N, C-alpha and C positions, 0 to 999 in steps of 0.2 A: 592302565585300568583293564581288568579282566572281565569280560562279559560272559556270564554263565548261562543265561536264559533270556527269553524275549523281553522280560521285564527288568533286566539289569539296567540301572539308571545311567543316563548320560546327562551331565550338567550343562545347561544352557548358560548364555552370557549373564543372565540376571539371577542365576543361582537355582532356578527351577529345574527339576529333573524330569527327563522324558524317557520312557521305556525304549530300549534300543531297537525293537522291531514293533511295527504297528500292524493292525488289521485293516486293510483297505476295503472300501465299499464302492469304488468307482465302477459304474455300470452294473451294480447289483440291483436287480429288479425290486422296486419298492414292495411288491407283493410277497417277496421272500426275505426281505431285509431283516425283519424281526427274528425269524428263525435262524438265519445265517449268523447274525451278530450274537444271538444267544449261544449258538454252537461255539463261536470263537471265545466268548467269555467263559463258558463252561470248560473249554479246553485249557484256559489259563491266560489268554490275551487280556491285557488291561489298557492297551493303547488302541483307540478306535478312531479312524480317519473318515470323515464324510465331507459333504459340501452341499450348499444350497442347490446347485445345478444338478446334483445327482437325484434330487427329488426323493430321497430316502431318509432324510433327517428324522421324520416322524417314526419310522420303523426302528432306527437306531435308538431313539429315545424310549420306545416301548420295550426294547430288549434290555436296555439299562435298568428300567424300572422293574421289569419282571425278574431280572437276575438278582436284585437285592444286594448288590455289592456296594459297600460304603463308597460314597462319592469321592472321598479323598484318596481312594485306592485306584481310581480310574483316571485316564488321561484322554480327554475327548477333544478332537480337532474338527473345526469346520472352516469353510472358506467363503469369502465374499465374491459373488458372481459379478461379471463385467458390467451388467446392466445396472448394478447398484453402486457403482463408484461415485465418489463425491462425499463431502463431509456429512451433510444431514442424511443422505441416502444410506450411507454406511451405518450410521447409528440405528436407523430404522431396520435395516437388513439384519443386524446382529440381534435386535430384539425379536424379530420374526424367527430367526434360527433358534434362539434360546427357547421360544415358545413351542416350536415344533419338537425340539429335543426334550422339553420338559426339564430344563436345567436353569440354574441361576447364574452360571458362569461357564466359560469355556477355558480349557487348559491352554489352548492355542487357537488363534484365529489368523487366517492367511488371506492376503490379496491374491485371488486365484490366478490372474494374468495381469501383466503390466499393460497399462494403456500405451499404445505404440504410435509412432509418427505416421505409419501407414494409414491409420484410421483418424488420428486426431491432430496431425501436424505439430505445430509449435505448442499446442495445448496439452500434449501428452504428459509432459513433466509436471505441469500444474495440476492436472487431474490426479496423477499418482501422489503428489505432495499433499493435496487436500484430503484424499482418501487416507493416507498415512497419518495425517494430523488427527483424524477421527479415531484411528486405531490407538494412537498414543493417549488420547483423552479417555477412551474406553478402558485402556489398560490402567491408567491412573485411578479410574473410578472403581477398579476391582472386578469389572465384568470379564476381564481376560487375564489369565495368569501369565501368558506369554503371547507375543505377537510376531508375525513374520510375513513372508511373501511366498509366492509360488510361481515358477516359470520366469523369474527375474534372472537375467544374465548379469555378469559383473558390471557392465556399463549402465544397466538399469539401476543397480544398487548405488553406484557412484552418483548418479543424478539424484536419486532419492535422498542420499546422505547430505546433499547440499542444503536441505531444509529440515531434515529430521532432527529431532532432539533425542530420540531413542533409536538405536540401531536395530534392524530386524534380527531376531534371534535364530530364525529358521528360514531356509529357502528350500522349497520342495520342487524338485525338477525331475524330468523323465531321465532315468538312467537304468540301463540293462545291457547285457552282453550284445554287442553289435551297435550300441548307441551309448558309448561310455562318457561322452561329453567331458573329456579330461580337462581341457582348458577352463571350461566354465566351472566345473567342480573345484578345481584348484583355486581359481579366482575367488569363489565364494568362501571356501575354507580359509584362504589367506586373509579374508576380511573378518575373520572371527565369527562366522555364521555357520551353524550346523546345516548340513545338507541331508534332506530326506529324499529318497528315491521312489518316485511313483512309477507304476508300470514295471516293477523290477523283474517280472518274468516275461516281458515283451508285449503281453496283451493279445487281443484277437488278431488272428492272421499271422502272428510272428512265428519264427522258426527257432527261437531261443531254446525251447525244450526238446527239439528234435535234432539239433545241430550235432554232427558227429564228433567234433572237438569236445563239446560239452558232455556228450554221452561217454566218451572215453575217460574223461576226468571223473565223471560220476561213478563209473564202473570201478575205477581204481580205489575209490573211497567207500564203495558199497552204499552210495547215496543216489538220489535222483538228480536230474539236471536242474530241477527247480531249487533243490537244496544247495547245489553248487552255485547257482546264480545268486542266491541270497547270501551265501558265505562270501562270495567275491565282493559284494557290496559292503558287507560288514567289515571285511578286512581293509577296506578303503576308508573306514570311519564314517560311512553313511548309515542312515536309518532307513531300511527298506520297509515298504508298505504292501506286502503280498495280499492278494485278494483271492478267495475261493468261497464258494457256497457249499462245498462238500466237506463233511466233517473229517474224513480221513486225510484229505489234503490240507485242511486247516491245521491238523495235528502234525502232519509231515513238515509243514512250513515252520514249525517251532523247533524242529530237531536239527539245528544247524550249529550247535555249539560243542559237538563232540568230535570235530575234525578240523583240520587246518589245510588250506591250499598252499602249496609251495610257491616260491617266487616264480619258478618256471611255469607252473600252472596258471598263476595270476597273469603272467605275460601272454600266455596263449589265449586266454579269454580277452585280455585287453586288445589283442590284435584282430578279433573278430569284427566283421563289418556286414552291413546289409542283411540283418536278420529280422527286419520288420519292426513293428511298433508304430506309435503315432508319429514320433520324430518331428513334431511341429517346431517351427522356428518362431519364437515369440515376437520378433520384429515383423513377421510376415502374416500372422494370423489376422483374420478380419471378423472375428466373432466377439 
């Protein structure tokens, strides 16, 4: 399959298609979200990723309404926050997200983080299972076109699949140069689940975009280090979710389909370590 632009479709396990690059809104100030998402939509993005905990769903919804793009041409993702886990709580949380977004359905809904043993002990698996049961019922009811998880490692997926009747279609995890998560990514892909990459440029405080190896590869292709990072992810079969509130950079992040990284260049980026980012370990978080 040849990907030609950010909206080139990738087929999920249930046949739904997802644009191969999404516009991320993690840490986008709610006060500027409408303007930033409008800029992304006007530039050509059709895949928008948000979450309840970002506190900017309303701004995303305002931009979608103002843009006037037919709903079936958009792919909108949101995520269930940790405080809303559980069967009934999940259903209520989705309704609240849809209301803030001004939408009747989501194209993709994700469990934001797995309940882990550090916080919940032996109850963690049950909490994840009950949350997922709600996801399955909401999917069957037509409120969700696709369902998935975020920050689940392969062992979390295997535990979930002991009770699930529908396999997650997407797993969104942090992946960027310096934090490739090779084993996790391969494990997720081997289970037939699409991997999305959040924080694909490293995020606040990271040195992904100033690393000399990245800079040399970028110079060789007359591209930016951000474009090289996104290309590295795309060539691994991942769906990156770059975030920017600047129109020029939003457009720049779309221009990653007119060059290819060599196997040697991919390997050099694979070998990078300690470039910053959140790099949180899902079994150790306590939020």
